[in-house]
A tleap script that builds the chain and sets N, CA, C and O, in Angstrom:
source leaprc.protein.ff14SB
mol = sequence {
  NMET GLU ILE ASN ASN PHE ALA GLY THR HIE
  TYR PHE ALA GLU GLY ASN GLY LEU ARG PRO
  LEU GLY ILE LYS ILE GLU ALA ASN ASN LEU
  SER GLN LEU PHE LEU ASP ALA ALA LEU LYS
  LEU SER GLU ILE ILE LEU SER GLY GLU ARG
  VAL LYS SER VAL ALA SER ARG THR ILE GLU
  CYS GLN ALA VAL ASP GLU ASN SER LEU LEU
  TYR GLU TRP LEU ILE THR LEU ILE LYS ILE
  ALA ASP GLU GLU SER MET ILE VAL GLN LYS
  CYS GLU PHE GLU ASP MET SER PHE THR HIE
  LEU ILE ALA LYS VAL ARG PHE ALA LYS VAL
  LYS ASN LEU GLN VAL PRO THR SER VAL SER
  GLU ASP ILE ASN ILE LYS ASN LYS LYS ARG
  SER PHE SER VAL LYS VAL GLU LEU GLY CTYR
}
set mol.1.N position { 97.028 116.049 88.238 }
set mol.1.CA position { 98.393 116.114 87.764 }
set mol.1.C position { 98.948 114.695 87.677 }
set mol.1.O position { 98.687 113.874 88.556 }
set mol.2.N position { 99.717 114.397 86.616 }
set mol.2.CA position { 100.328 113.089 86.444 }
set mol.2.C position { 101.838 113.226 86.368 }
set mol.2.O position { 102.349 114.222 85.855 }
set mol.3.N position { 102.546 112.242 86.868 }
set mol.3.CA position { 103.998 112.176 86.748 }
set mol.3.C position { 104.324 110.868 86.051 }
set mol.3.O position { 103.903 109.803 86.502 }
set mol.4.N position { 105.076 110.938 84.948 }
set mol.4.CA position { 105.412 109.749 84.163 }
set mol.4.C position { 106.854 109.344 84.392 }
set mol.4.O position { 107.709 110.180 84.686 }
set mol.5.N position { 107.116 108.045 84.253 }
set mol.5.CA position { 108.476 107.528 84.208 }
set mol.5.C position { 108.457 106.159 83.577 }
set mol.5.O position { 107.437 105.752 83.021 }
set mol.6.N position { 109.570 105.430 83.648 }
set mol.6.CA position { 109.694 104.140 82.982 }
set mol.6.C position { 108.659 103.124 83.427 }
set mol.6.O position { 108.299 102.246 82.643 }
set mol.7.N position { 108.173 103.207 84.634 }
set mol.7.CA position { 107.297 102.167 85.167 }
set mol.7.C position { 105.835 102.587 85.218 }
set mol.7.O position { 105.047 101.970 85.935 }
set mol.8.N position { 105.457 103.616 84.480 }
set mol.8.CA position { 104.058 104.006 84.470 }
set mol.8.C position { 103.865 105.428 84.931 }
set mol.8.O position { 104.765 106.263 84.843 }
set mol.9.N position { 102.673 105.684 85.424 }
set mol.9.CA position { 102.261 107.025 85.808 }
set mol.9.C position { 101.648 106.967 87.195 }
set mol.9.O position { 100.927 106.023 87.518 }
set mol.10.N position { 101.927 107.964 88.013 }
set mol.10.CA position { 101.112 108.098 89.211 }
set mol.10.C position { 100.421 109.453 89.146 }
set mol.10.O position { 100.934 110.397 88.544 }
set mol.11.N position { 99.256 109.536 89.771 }
set mol.11.CA position { 98.453 110.742 89.606 }
set mol.11.C position { 97.976 111.268 90.951 }
set mol.11.O position { 97.874 110.543 91.941 }
set mol.12.N position { 97.692 112.555 90.938 }
set mol.12.CA position { 97.258 113.273 92.127 }
set mol.12.C position { 95.855 113.832 91.874 }
set mol.12.O position { 95.426 113.948 90.726 }
set mol.13.N position { 95.156 114.173 92.936 }
set mol.13.CA position { 93.856 114.827 92.802 }
set mol.13.C position { 93.944 116.221 93.406 }
set mol.13.O position { 94.756 116.477 94.295 }
set mol.14.N position { 93.109 117.105 92.918 }
set mol.14.CA position { 93.049 118.465 93.459 }
set mol.14.C position { 92.792 118.402 94.964 }
set mol.14.O position { 91.928 117.650 95.418 }
set mol.15.N position { 93.534 119.182 95.729 }
set mol.15.CA position { 93.312 119.272 97.161 }
set mol.15.C position { 93.889 118.113 97.962 }
set mol.15.O position { 93.716 118.064 99.180 }
set mol.16.N position { 94.568 117.184 97.307 }
set mol.16.CA position { 95.124 116.042 98.031 }
set mol.16.C position { 96.568 116.275 98.458 }
set mol.16.O position { 97.170 115.406 99.088 }
set mol.17.N position { 97.132 117.429 98.128 }
set mol.17.CA position { 98.505 117.700 98.500 }
set mol.17.C position { 99.470 116.905 97.653 }
set mol.17.O position { 99.284 116.775 96.443 }
set mol.18.N position { 100.512 116.367 98.290 }
set mol.18.CA position { 101.560 115.682 97.557 }
set mol.18.C position { 101.433 114.162 97.542 }
set mol.18.O position { 102.321 113.484 97.027 }
set mol.19.N position { 100.374 113.620 98.081 }
set mol.19.CA position { 100.221 112.162 98.111 }
set mol.19.C position { 99.548 111.671 96.833 }
set mol.19.O position { 98.429 112.078 96.518 }
set mol.20.N position { 100.224 110.805 96.106 }
set mol.20.CA position { 99.609 110.244 94.898 }
set mol.20.C position { 98.367 109.420 95.245 }
set mol.20.O position { 98.348 108.703 96.246 }
set mol.21.N position { 97.347 109.527 94.420 }
set mol.21.CA position { 96.112 108.781 94.636 }
set mol.21.C position { 96.114 107.428 93.953 }
set mol.21.O position { 95.300 106.568 94.287 }
set mol.22.N position { 97.009 107.226 93.006 }
set mol.22.CA position { 96.997 105.948 92.320 }
set mol.22.C position { 98.071 105.846 91.267 }
set mol.22.O position { 98.891 106.746 91.089 }
set mol.23.N position { 98.043 104.716 90.569 }
set mol.23.CA position { 99.018 104.473 89.515 }
set mol.23.C position { 98.303 103.977 88.265 }
set mol.23.O position { 97.257 103.333 88.342 }
set mol.24.N position { 98.888 104.288 87.119 }
set mol.24.CA position { 98.411 103.773 85.841 }
set mol.24.C position { 99.583 103.084 85.170 }
set mol.24.O position { 100.676 103.645 85.086 }
set mol.25.N position { 99.360 101.881 84.696 }
set mol.25.CA position { 100.426 101.092 84.090 }
set mol.25.C position { 99.949 100.568 82.742 }
set mol.25.O position { 98.792 100.180 82.585 }
set mol.26.N position { 100.854 100.564 81.781 }
set mol.26.CA position { 100.621 99.906 80.505 }
set mol.26.C position { 101.863 99.082 80.204 }
set mol.26.O position { 102.982 99.585 80.307 }
set mol.27.N position { 101.674 97.823 79.833 }
set mol.27.CA position { 102.811 96.929 79.611 }
set mol.27.C position { 102.497 95.938 78.498 }
set mol.27.O position { 101.338 95.722 78.145 }
set mol.28.N position { 103.554 95.342 77.953 }
set mol.28.CA position { 103.400 94.380 76.860 }
set mol.28.C position { 102.867 93.029 77.308 }
set mol.28.O position { 102.266 92.305 76.514 }
set mol.29.N position { 103.083 92.677 78.590 }
set mol.29.CA position { 102.591 91.391 79.080 }
set mol.29.C position { 102.239 91.517 80.562 }
set mol.29.O position { 102.539 92.524 81.204 }
set mol.30.N position { 101.607 90.490 81.081 }
set mol.30.CA position { 101.113 90.541 82.455 }
set mol.30.C position { 102.238 90.644 83.479 }
set mol.30.O position { 102.118 91.403 84.440 }
set mol.31.N position { 103.324 89.902 83.299 }
set mol.31.CA position { 104.413 89.963 84.277 }
set mol.31.C position { 105.056 91.355 84.277 }
set mol.31.O position { 105.447 91.844 85.337 }
set mol.32.N position { 105.171 91.996 83.124 }
set mol.32.CA position { 105.714 93.351 83.074 }
set mol.32.C position { 104.774 94.346 83.763 }
set mol.32.O position { 105.232 95.287 84.411 }
set mol.33.N position { 103.470 94.136 83.624 }
set mol.33.CA position { 102.485 94.984 84.298 }
set mol.33.C position { 102.657 94.887 85.811 }
set mol.33.O position { 102.647 95.906 86.502 }
set mol.34.N position { 102.815 93.666 86.330 }
set mol.34.CA position { 102.987 93.468 87.774 }
set mol.34.C position { 104.324 94.043 88.249 }
set mol.34.O position { 104.391 94.645 89.321 }
set mol.35.N position { 105.370 93.866 87.470 }
set mol.35.CA position { 106.670 94.435 87.823 }
set mol.35.C position { 106.599 95.957 87.858 }
set mol.35.O position { 107.061 96.582 88.813 }
set mol.36.N position { 106.022 96.549 86.822 }
set mol.36.CA position { 105.919 98.009 86.769 }
set mol.36.C position { 105.052 98.559 87.904 }
set mol.36.O position { 105.342 99.629 88.440 }
set mol.37.N position { 103.995 97.839 88.274 }
set mol.37.CA position { 103.164 98.260 89.401 }
set mol.37.C position { 103.973 98.247 90.696 }
set mol.37.O position { 103.851 99.160 91.513 }
set mol.38.N position { 104.795 97.220 90.887 }
set mol.38.CA position { 105.639 97.130 92.091 }
set mol.38.C position { 106.661 98.259 92.121 }
set mol.38.O position { 106.870 98.880 93.163 }
set mol.39.N position { 107.298 98.527 90.986 }
set mol.39.CA position { 108.308 99.596 90.929 }
set mol.39.C position { 107.681 100.971 91.114 }
set mol.39.O position { 108.264 101.837 91.765 }
set mol.40.N position { 106.507 101.174 90.549 }
set mol.40.CA position { 105.824 102.461 90.712 }
set mol.40.C position { 105.411 102.663 92.163 }
set mol.40.O position { 105.545 103.762 92.701 }
set mol.41.N position { 104.908 101.604 92.801 }
set mol.41.CA position { 104.548 101.691 94.218 }
set mol.41.C position { 105.779 102.052 95.045 }
set mol.41.O position { 105.698 102.898 95.935 }
set mol.42.N position { 106.920 101.418 94.761 }
set mol.42.CA position { 108.162 101.728 95.476 }
set mol.42.C position { 108.580 103.178 95.260 }
set mol.42.O position { 109.018 103.851 96.193 }
set mol.43.N position { 108.444 103.648 94.041 }
set mol.43.CA position { 108.803 105.037 93.746 }
set mol.43.C position { 107.938 106.016 94.535 }
set mol.43.O position { 108.435 107.015 95.055 }
set mol.44.N position { 106.650 105.727 94.621 }
set mol.44.CA position { 105.735 106.588 95.378 }
set mol.44.C position { 106.125 106.600 96.852 }
set mol.44.O position { 106.161 107.660 97.478 }
set mol.45.N position { 106.416 105.432 97.404 }
set mol.45.CA position { 106.784 105.334 98.821 }
set mol.45.C position { 108.123 106.017 99.092 }
set mol.45.O position { 108.290 106.669 100.123 }
set mol.46.N position { 109.069 105.873 98.178 }
set mol.46.CA position { 110.414 106.418 98.351 }
set mol.46.C position { 110.466 107.937 98.371 }
set mol.46.O position { 111.189 108.518 99.181 }
set mol.47.N position { 109.734 108.573 97.517 }
set mol.47.CA position { 109.761 110.033 97.380 }
set mol.47.C position { 111.177 110.559 97.168 }
set mol.47.O position { 111.562 111.567 97.761 }
set mol.48.N position { 111.958 109.876 96.318 }
set mol.48.CA position { 113.284 110.367 95.957 }
set mol.48.C position { 114.431 109.950 96.857 }
set mol.48.O position { 115.579 110.271 96.551 }
set mol.49.N position { 114.175 109.251 97.950 }
set mol.49.CA position { 115.237 108.827 98.860 }
set mol.49.C position { 116.095 107.739 98.208 }
set mol.49.O position { 115.572 106.900 97.474 }
set mol.50.N position { 117.407 107.744 98.467 }
set mol.50.CA position { 118.310 106.722 97.939 }
set mol.50.C position { 118.297 105.511 98.859 }
set mol.50.O position { 118.116 105.635 100.070 }
set mol.51.N position { 118.494 104.328 98.262 }
set mol.51.CA position { 118.430 103.091 99.039 }
set mol.51.C position { 119.515 102.113 98.607 }
set mol.51.O position { 120.096 102.243 97.529 }
set mol.52.N position { 119.780 101.124 99.473 }
set mol.52.CA position { 120.685 100.024 99.155 }
set mol.52.C position { 119.931 98.721 99.368 }
set mol.52.O position { 119.101 98.614 100.270 }
set mol.53.N position { 120.226 97.733 98.531 }
set mol.53.CA position { 119.597 96.421 98.672 }
set mol.53.C position { 119.989 95.789 100.001 }
set mol.53.O position { 121.135 95.894 100.438 }
set mol.54.N position { 119.022 95.133 100.638 }
set mol.54.CA position { 119.316 94.494 101.914 }
set mol.54.C position { 118.843 93.048 102.002 }
set mol.54.O position { 119.420 92.261 102.752 }
set mol.55.N position { 117.820 92.685 101.263 }
set mol.55.CA position { 117.263 91.344 101.429 }
set mol.55.C position { 116.570 90.883 100.154 }
set mol.55.O position { 116.064 91.683 99.367 }
set mol.56.N position { 116.567 89.565 99.977 }
set mol.56.CA position { 115.804 88.950 98.890 }
set mol.56.C position { 114.881 87.913 99.493 }
set mol.56.O position { 115.208 87.271 100.492 }
set mol.57.N position { 113.736 87.761 98.879 }
set mol.57.CA position { 112.822 86.700 99.297 }
set mol.57.C position { 111.902 86.338 98.148 }
set mol.57.O position { 111.746 87.082 97.179 }
set mol.58.N position { 111.304 85.180 98.289 }
set mol.58.CA position { 110.339 84.724 97.302 }
set mol.58.C position { 108.940 85.030 97.823 }
set mol.58.O position { 108.613 84.730 98.971 }
set mol.59.N position { 108.129 85.624 96.974 }
set mol.59.CA position { 106.750 85.945 97.330 }
set mol.59.C position { 105.834 85.157 96.406 }
set mol.59.O position { 106.044 85.105 95.194 }
set mol.60.N position { 104.823 84.550 96.994 }
set mol.60.CA position { 103.838 83.801 96.223 }
set mol.60.C position { 102.452 84.371 96.520 }
set mol.60.O position { 102.091 84.574 97.679 }
set mol.61.N position { 101.690 84.623 95.475 }
set mol.61.CA position { 100.315 85.108 95.611 }
set mol.61.C position { 99.405 84.264 94.736 }
set mol.61.O position { 99.802 83.789 93.672 }
set mol.62.N position { 98.177 84.087 95.207 }
set mol.62.CA position { 97.197 83.328 94.456 }
set mol.62.C position { 95.857 84.035 94.581 }
set mol.62.O position { 95.535 84.589 95.632 }
set mol.63.N position { 95.068 84.013 93.494 }
set mol.63.CA position { 93.766 84.662 93.493 }
set mol.63.C position { 92.878 84.029 92.429 }
set mol.63.O position { 93.307 83.141 91.692 }
set mol.64.N position { 91.638 84.495 92.358 }
set mol.64.CA position { 90.676 83.909 91.421 }
set mol.64.C position { 90.839 84.420 89.988 }
set mol.64.O position { 90.432 83.749 89.039 }
set mol.65.N position { 91.435 85.614 89.828 }
set mol.65.CA position { 91.655 86.170 88.488 }
set mol.65.C position { 92.801 87.177 88.550 }
set mol.65.O position { 93.342 87.444 89.623 }
set mol.66.N position { 93.169 87.735 87.392 }
set mol.66.CA position { 94.316 88.648 87.337 }
set mol.66.C position { 94.086 89.945 88.108 }
set mol.66.O position { 95.041 90.513 88.638 }
set mol.67.N position { 92.847 90.428 88.183 }
set mol.67.CA position { 92.560 91.650 88.932 }
set mol.67.C position { 92.789 91.425 90.430 }
set mol.67.O position { 93.429 92.236 91.099 }
set mol.68.N position { 92.267 90.333 90.934 }
set mol.68.CA position { 92.468 89.984 92.347 }
set mol.68.C position { 93.929 89.670 92.643 }
set mol.68.O position { 94.423 89.949 93.735 }
set mol.69.N position { 94.613 89.091 91.668 }
set mol.69.CA position { 96.031 88.774 91.847 }
set mol.69.C position { 96.856 90.055 91.978 }
set mol.69.O position { 97.740 90.139 92.831 }
set mol.70.N position { 96.571 91.050 91.139 }
set mol.70.CA position { 97.280 92.330 91.253 }
set mol.70.C position { 96.995 92.978 92.599 }
set mol.70.O position { 97.902 93.529 93.224 }
set mol.71.N position { 95.756 92.920 93.051 }
set mol.71.CA position { 95.393 93.440 94.375 }
set mol.71.C position { 96.211 92.738 95.462 }
set mol.71.O position { 96.807 93.405 96.307 }
set mol.72.N position { 96.248 91.409 95.451 }
set mol.72.CA position { 96.998 90.644 96.459 }
set mol.72.C position { 98.488 90.980 96.413 }
set mol.72.O position { 99.122 91.114 97.459 }
set mol.73.N position { 99.044 91.115 95.227 }
set mol.73.CA position { 100.449 91.462 95.025 }
set mol.73.C position { 100.759 92.817 95.651 }
set mol.73.O position { 101.718 92.947 96.411 }
set mol.74.N position { 99.951 93.824 95.333 }
set mol.74.CA position { 100.213 95.171 95.859 }
set mol.74.C position { 99.990 95.242 97.365 }
set mol.74.O position { 100.762 95.898 98.064 }
set mol.75.N position { 98.957 94.586 97.880 }
set mol.75.CA position { 98.715 94.560 99.328 }
set mol.75.C position { 99.882 93.897 100.053 }
set mol.75.O position { 100.288 94.358 101.120 }
set mol.76.N position { 100.426 92.820 99.488 }
set mol.76.CA position { 101.581 92.148 100.086 }
set mol.76.C position { 102.777 93.093 100.150 }
set mol.76.O position { 103.466 93.155 101.169 }
set mol.77.N position { 103.027 93.829 99.066 }
set mol.77.CA position { 104.149 94.769 99.039 }
set mol.77.C position { 103.942 95.936 99.995 }
set mol.77.O position { 104.898 96.396 100.620 }
set mol.78.N position { 102.719 96.419 100.118 }
set mol.78.CA position { 102.416 97.496 101.072 }
set mol.78.C position { 102.623 97.003 102.502 }
set mol.78.O position { 103.161 97.734 103.334 }
set mol.79.N position { 102.206 95.782 102.794 }
set mol.79.CA position { 102.382 95.222 104.142 }
set mol.79.C position { 103.868 95.125 104.494 }
set mol.79.O position { 104.266 95.473 105.606 }
set mol.80.N position { 104.683 94.656 103.559 }
set mol.80.CA position { 106.132 94.564 103.799 }
set mol.80.C position { 106.721 95.960 104.004 }
set mol.80.O position { 107.549 96.162 104.892 }
set mol.81.N position { 106.300 96.912 103.192 }
set mol.81.CA position { 106.792 98.296 103.335 }
set mol.81.C position { 106.405 98.859 104.698 }
set mol.81.O position { 107.225 99.490 105.365 }
set mol.82.N position { 105.173 98.636 105.110 }
set mol.82.CA position { 104.675 99.186 106.368 }
set mol.82.C position { 105.311 98.508 107.584 }
set mol.82.O position { 105.735 99.186 108.520 }
set mol.83.N position { 105.379 97.184 107.574 }
set mol.83.CA position { 105.848 96.448 108.749 }
set mol.83.C position { 107.366 96.323 108.834 }
set mol.83.O position { 107.922 96.249 109.929 }
set mol.84.N position { 108.052 96.299 107.661 }
set mol.84.CA position { 109.491 96.047 107.663 }
set mol.84.C position { 110.309 97.194 107.069 }
set mol.84.O position { 111.534 97.106 106.996 }
set mol.85.N position { 109.646 98.261 106.648 }
set mol.85.CA position { 110.308 99.421 106.024 }
set mol.85.C position { 111.188 99.004 104.844 }
set mol.85.O position { 112.312 99.482 104.687 }
set mol.86.N position { 110.650 98.103 104.020 }
set mol.86.CA position { 111.378 97.652 102.841 }
set mol.86.C position { 110.499 97.817 101.603 }
set mol.86.O position { 109.291 97.582 101.645 }
set mol.87.N position { 111.128 98.224 100.505 }
set mol.87.CA position { 110.422 98.388 99.244 }
set mol.87.C position { 111.106 97.575 98.146 }
set mol.87.O position { 112.283 97.232 98.253 }
set mol.88.N position { 110.362 97.277 97.107 }
set mol.88.CA position { 110.892 96.510 95.980 }
set mol.88.C position { 111.936 97.329 95.245 }
set mol.88.O position { 111.716 98.487 94.889 }
set mol.89.N position { 113.083 96.693 95.027 }
set mol.89.CA position { 114.118 97.313 94.225 }
set mol.89.C position { 114.273 96.589 92.890 }
set mol.89.O position { 114.560 97.205 91.863 }
set mol.90.N position { 114.078 95.276 92.922 }
set mol.90.CA position { 114.193 94.457 91.717 }
set mol.90.C position { 113.289 93.242 91.896 }
set mol.90.O position { 113.055 92.790 93.017 }
set mol.91.N position { 112.784 92.718 90.778 }
set mol.91.CA position { 111.866 91.601 90.864 }
set mol.91.C position { 111.947 90.756 89.601 }
set mol.91.O position { 112.010 91.284 88.491 }
set mol.92.N position { 111.945 89.437 89.781 }
set mol.92.CA position { 111.880 88.496 88.666 }
set mol.92.C position { 110.784 87.485 88.964 }
set mol.92.O position { 110.725 86.922 90.057 }
set mol.93.N position { 109.919 87.261 87.983 }
set mol.93.CA position { 108.842 86.300 88.168 }
set mol.93.C position { 109.315 84.914 87.750 }
set mol.93.O position { 109.703 84.694 86.602 }
set mol.94.N position { 109.276 83.982 88.701 }
set mol.94.CA position { 109.657 82.601 88.435 }
set mol.94.C position { 108.498 81.830 87.816 }
set mol.94.O position { 108.707 80.902 87.035 }
set mol.95.N position { 107.271 82.220 88.169 }
set mol.95.CA position { 106.069 81.617 87.614 }
set mol.95.C position { 104.992 82.684 87.593 }
set mol.95.O position { 104.860 83.459 88.540 }
set mol.96.N position { 104.216 82.728 86.508 }
set mol.96.CA position { 103.197 83.769 86.389 }
set mol.96.C position { 102.051 83.255 85.544 }
set mol.96.O position { 102.259 82.775 84.430 }
set mol.97.N position { 100.830 83.356 86.077 }
set mol.97.CA position { 99.623 83.074 85.317 }
set mol.97.C position { 98.595 84.127 85.713 }
set mol.97.O position { 98.916 85.056 86.455 }
set mol.98.N position { 97.381 83.996 85.234 }
set mol.98.CA position { 96.345 84.965 85.580 }
set mol.98.C position { 95.843 84.806 87.014 }
set mol.98.O position { 95.141 85.682 87.518 }
set mol.99.N position { 96.190 83.707 87.673 }
set mol.99.CA position { 95.698 83.458 89.033 }
set mol.99.C position { 96.788 83.154 90.058 }
set mol.99.O position { 96.488 82.964 91.237 }
set mol.100.N position { 98.042 83.104 89.626 }
set mol.100.CA position { 99.103 82.690 90.537 }
set mol.100.C position { 100.423 83.327 90.118 }
set mol.100.O position { 100.707 83.458 88.927 }
set mol.101.N position { 101.227 83.722 91.106 }
set mol.101.CA position { 102.566 84.213 90.795 }
set mol.101.C position { 103.544 83.793 91.869 }
set mol.101.O position { 103.200 83.677 93.046 }
set mol.102.N position { 104.768 83.570 91.435 }
set mol.102.CA position { 105.899 83.364 92.333 }
set mol.102.C position { 106.977 84.321 91.852 }
set mol.102.O position { 107.401 84.264 90.697 }
set mol.103.N position { 107.420 85.202 92.746 }
set mol.103.CA position { 108.395 86.221 92.377 }
set mol.103.C position { 109.575 86.220 93.329 }
set mol.103.O position { 109.397 86.116 94.543 }
set mol.104.N position { 110.763 86.333 92.792 }
set mol.104.CA position { 111.984 86.527 93.576 }
set mol.104.C position { 112.174 88.040 93.644 }
set mol.104.O position { 112.385 88.690 92.620 }
set mol.105.N position { 112.098 88.593 94.839 }
set mol.105.CA position { 112.109 90.042 95.018 }
set mol.105.C position { 113.310 90.475 95.841 }
set mol.105.O position { 113.576 89.910 96.902 }
set mol.106.N position { 114.035 91.476 95.357 }
set mol.106.CA position { 115.117 92.095 96.111 }
set mol.106.C position { 114.549 93.382 96.708 }
set mol.106.O position { 113.988 94.222 96.006 }
set mol.107.N position { 114.711 93.507 98.018 }
set mol.107.CA position { 114.177 94.658 98.744 }
set mol.107.C position { 115.288 95.602 99.181 }
set mol.107.O position { 116.446 95.208 99.323 }
set mol.108.N position { 114.909 96.851 99.390 }
set mol.108.CA position { 115.795 97.867 99.944 }
set mol.108.C position { 115.153 98.390 101.223 }
set mol.108.O position { 113.938 98.574 101.290 }
set mol.109.N position { 115.977 98.626 102.230 }
set mol.109.CA position { 115.513 99.166 103.511 }
set mol.109.C position { 115.453 100.687 103.400 }
set mol.109.O position { 116.373 101.314 102.875 }
set mol.110.N position { 114.383 101.268 103.889 }
set mol.110.CA position { 114.175 102.712 103.768 }
set mol.110.C position { 113.650 103.253 105.091 }
set mol.110.O position { 112.865 102.596 105.774 }
set mol.111.N position { 114.087 104.451 105.444 }
set mol.111.CA position { 113.590 105.124 106.644 }
set mol.111.C position { 112.471 106.086 106.255 }
set mol.111.O position { 112.387 106.516 105.105 }
set mol.112.N position { 111.628 106.417 107.201 }
set mol.112.CA position { 110.604 107.446 107.032 }
set mol.112.C position { 109.731 107.249 105.796 }
set mol.112.O position { 109.636 108.132 104.944 }
set mol.113.N position { 109.106 106.101 105.710 }
set mol.113.CA position { 108.247 105.814 104.570 }
set mol.113.C position { 106.874 106.441 104.731 }
set mol.113.O position { 106.353 106.547 105.841 }
set mol.114.N position { 106.296 106.855 103.617 }
set mol.114.CA position { 104.894 107.267 103.581 }
set mol.114.C position { 104.165 106.205 102.770 }
set mol.114.O position { 104.015 106.318 101.553 }
set mol.115.N position { 103.719 105.175 103.473 }
set mol.115.CA position { 103.149 103.999 102.820 }
set mol.115.C position { 101.639 104.156 102.690 }
set mol.115.O position { 100.969 104.517 103.657 }
set mol.116.N position { 101.094 103.886 101.496 }
set mol.116.CA position { 99.634 103.854 101.371 }
set mol.116.C position { 99.066 102.817 102.332 }
set mol.116.O position { 99.716 101.813 102.619 }
set mol.117.N position { 97.871 103.053 102.824 }
set mol.117.CA position { 97.261 102.122 103.767 }
set mol.117.C position { 96.335 101.123 103.085 }
set mol.117.O position { 95.953 100.115 103.679 }
set mol.118.N position { 95.975 101.408 101.829 }
set mol.118.CA position { 95.058 100.501 101.144 }
set mol.118.C position { 95.214 100.595 99.630 }
set mol.118.O position { 95.780 101.544 99.088 }
set mol.119.N position { 94.687 99.569 98.980 }
set mol.119.CA position { 94.605 99.512 97.520 }
set mol.119.C position { 93.142 99.267 97.194 }
set mol.119.O position { 92.501 98.420 97.816 }
set mol.120.N position { 92.614 99.993 96.234 }
set mol.120.CA position { 91.231 99.786 95.822 }
set mol.120.C position { 91.055 98.362 95.303 }
set mol.120.O position { 91.884 97.865 94.541 }
set mol.121.N position { 89.977 97.714 95.717 }
set mol.121.CA position { 89.678 96.377 95.212 }
set mol.121.C position { 89.053 96.435 93.822 }
set mol.121.O position { 88.878 95.405 93.172 }
set mol.122.N position { 88.722 97.632 93.373 }
set mol.122.CA position { 88.102 97.825 92.064 }
set mol.122.C position { 89.182 97.931 90.984 }
set mol.122.O position { 89.393 98.995 90.402 }
set mol.123.N position { 89.859 96.813 90.728 }
set mol.123.CA position { 90.934 96.759 89.735 }
set mol.123.C position { 90.393 96.063 88.495 }
set mol.123.O position { 89.749 95.018 88.587 }
set mol.124.N position { 90.661 96.654 87.335 }
set mol.124.CA position { 90.204 96.062 86.080 }
set mol.124.C position { 91.336 96.117 85.057 }
set mol.124.O position { 91.522 97.128 84.379 }
set mol.125.N position { 92.085 95.028 84.953 }
set mol.125.CA position { 93.169 94.960 83.979 }
set mol.125.C position { 92.555 94.802 82.596 }
set mol.125.O position { 91.763 93.891 82.354 }
set mol.126.N position { 92.927 95.694 81.699 }
set mol.126.CA position { 92.425 95.644 80.332 }
set mol.126.C position { 93.458 94.951 79.457 }
set mol.126.O position { 94.631 95.327 79.445 }
set mol.127.N position { 93.019 93.950 78.736 }
set mol.127.CA position { 93.883 93.196 77.843 }
set mol.127.C position { 93.591 93.655 76.424 }
set mol.127.O position { 92.626 93.212 75.800 }
set mol.128.N position { 94.441 94.553 75.922 }
set mol.128.CA position { 94.294 95.032 74.554 }
set mol.128.C position { 95.010 94.052 73.631 }
set mol.128.O position { 95.593 93.078 74.108 }
set mol.129.N position { 94.980 94.283 72.347 }
set mol.129.CA position { 95.594 93.364 71.387 }
set mol.129.C position { 97.054 93.077 71.701 }
set mol.129.O position { 97.464 91.916 71.683 }
set mol.130.N position { 97.836 94.081 71.984 }
set mol.130.CA position { 99.275 93.894 72.196 }
set mol.130.C position { 99.765 94.395 73.542 }
set mol.130.O position { 100.973 94.497 73.758 }
set mol.131.N position { 98.851 94.709 74.453 }
set mol.131.CA position { 99.307 95.214 75.743 }
set mol.131.C position { 98.237 95.042 76.817 }
set mol.131.O position { 97.072 94.759 76.533 }
set mol.132.N position { 98.672 95.220 78.042 }
set mol.132.CA position { 97.794 95.223 79.204 }
set mol.132.C position { 97.858 96.614 79.825 }
set mol.132.O position { 98.902 97.265 79.780 }
set mol.133.N position { 96.754 97.073 80.402 }
set mol.133.CA position { 96.776 98.345 81.114 }
set mol.133.C position { 95.884 98.251 82.343 }
set mol.133.O position { 94.947 97.456 82.393 }
set mol.134.N position { 96.197 99.082 83.333 }
set mol.134.CA position { 95.429 99.078 84.573 }
set mol.134.C position { 95.580 100.433 85.263 }
set mol.134.O position { 96.585 101.125 85.102 }
set mol.135.N position { 94.574 100.784 86.018 }
set mol.135.CA position { 94.597 101.963 86.886 }
set mol.135.C position { 94.235 101.453 88.276 }
set mol.135.O position { 93.202 100.810 88.458 }
set mol.136.N position { 95.100 101.747 89.268 }
set mol.136.CA position { 94.896 101.272 90.640 }
set mol.136.C position { 94.889 102.473 91.573 }
set mol.136.O position { 95.813 103.286 91.556 }
set mol.137.N position { 93.850 102.582 92.382 }
set mol.137.CA position { 93.763 103.689 93.342 }
set mol.137.C position { 94.339 103.273 94.677 }
set mol.137.O position { 94.162 102.138 95.121 }
set mol.138.N position { 95.041 104.216 95.321 }
set mol.138.CA position { 95.667 104.006 96.619 }
set mol.138.C position { 94.967 104.826 97.675 }
set mol.138.O position { 94.446 105.901 97.376 }
set mol.139.N position { 94.941 104.345 98.904 }
set mol.139.CA position { 94.370 105.099 100.015 }
set mol.139.C position { 95.418 105.389 101.067 }
set mol.139.O position { 96.376 104.635 101.238 }
set mol.140.N position { 95.220 106.514 101.782 }
set mol.140.CA position { 96.156 106.917 102.851 }
set mol.140.C position { 95.408 107.136 104.139 }
set mol.140.O position { 96.013 107.480 105.154 }
savepdb mol mol.pdb
quit
């Protein structure tokens, strides 16, 4: 089963209950792909709960390629969600390349989160003529 919205799709597997197994994103550029992945991850963690902004910070990630960079980005956001009970509410990329990003992120504090415990390292961002797409699996 898939659920669609503005920031992509998250999908479930038979017998997995209500926990999404992953996200699928399609975007016009790499920074939009990373933003949509962050927003989709927040939506999955939130499960419909309302939130208010509480903090902003700059996050910097570096990796050998865009696939590893997306992995590092999502792992960083999961760690913040797990350790600080905060999820991405808004994000602007100050610098973005295939191996490095600097993002100004506004977070919202949330109670009772169901945070994924892992992100599959098997990420393959596809660069089509006019868009990027990716499928990322989550673990619980």
